[in-house]
N, C-alpha and C positions, 0 to 999 in steps of 0.2 A: 504494500500500500504506500502511496506517495501523497504527501500533503504539501501544498504550496501556500506560503503566508507572505503577504505584503506587509513589511515592517519598515518604518522610517529609520534613518540612520541614528537619530537620537535615542529612539527606543531600543535599537539593537545595542548601542553603546551601553545603555543602562543594564541590559541583560548580561552583557559581557563583564561589566564591572562587578556583578553579583556572583560570578562563577567562583567556585573554590579554587585555591591556589594551584592545585595539581591540574585541574581542568584548564585553567588559564594558561599554564605553561604548555599544556598539550596543544591548545589553540594557537599559541604563539609559534610553536614548532611547525604545526601544519601550515600556517600562513607564510613561514619563511622558506618552505620547501619550494623547489622549482615548480612553477605552474604547469599544469597539463596542457599540452599543445591543443589548439583548437582543431576541429575536424578539417578545416580548410588547410591548415599547415600539414596535417597528416597526409592529405591528398596531394599537396604540392611535393612533399618528400617522396611519396610513392611515384609520382610522375618523373621526378628527377633521378631517383635511385632505383626505380623498379626495373623489372625485366624488359628486355627489348628483343625484337625479332632479329634473327641472323639474316645475312644476305641470301642464303639458300631458302629460308622460309619465305622471304619476300618474293623471291623468284617463283616459288611454287604457288603462292597466292596470285601473282600476276598471271601465270599460265592458266590457273584454274578459272580466274575471272574471264580471260579471253575465251576459254573453252565454253563457259556458260553463256557468254554473249553470242558466240557462234551458234550454239544450240537454240537459243531463244529467237534468233533471226531466221532460222530455217522454216 
């Protein structure tokens, strides 16, 4: 189950100030960790570093495309 709550910054700050010391330290640690990359950045990384076709695979696709086009025009 997931609940979404709209809370103002001042209200959030009041809640944080009321946390016990151990939870406050845990929150601080979580906030200082490297942020999770946005989905867009993951996608960009995949495009830049992801797998690519070999020249042989590209040649095979081009030949297949030509053969399909010939078959369709007959």
